[in-house]
Residue, then its C-alpha position, 0 to 999 in steps of 0.5 A: i500500500v502506498p500512502h497518499t495515493w489516488v486511483y481513478h477508475l473510469v465510469p462503467n458504460n451502463v447503470t447495471t455495471l455501475i451498480k454491480q461495481a459499486f456493490h462489490c467495492g462496498l463488499g471489499s471495503a467492509y472486508a478490508a476495514l474488518k481485517r485491518p481497520e488501522l490501514f483500510g478503515l481510517p476515516k479522519i474527522k478533520f475538524i477535530n483532527i482524529s482518525i477512527k481506528t476501531k471496527i465499531g468506530i468505522l461502522f458508526y462513522k459509516v452509518i452517520t455519514s452515509p445518509i448525509k453524503l447521499l442527501w448531498y449528492l441528491l441536492t447537488l444533482r449528481p445522480v451517478y455519485f448518488l447511485f454509486y455511493f448508495f449501492h456501495s453502502l449496501g455492499y458495505i453493510q452486506g460485507w460487514m454482516k457477512f465478514k464480521g463473525s468470520k475468521i478473516 
């Protein structure tokens, strides 16, 4: 893993592919956050300058911030962002439930 690296992905050609990609990215994000929360699940709360480093803290952060981000994408008329983040969140929830009790 290279710190402070950005990766850009092209938007899929159709909505079905976008939804599948978003859902699978959400699953992968949940798996990574559960396996190594200190590396993959570090949401940083900028205004108080702390990083969340626990599994439950990461889940709590996602539950609080996801509806806010989804509402923001709707209000700013960004339907592709909204669709991607919505299905990413569903995949994340599914992944969290699927992987939380397993020996990862």
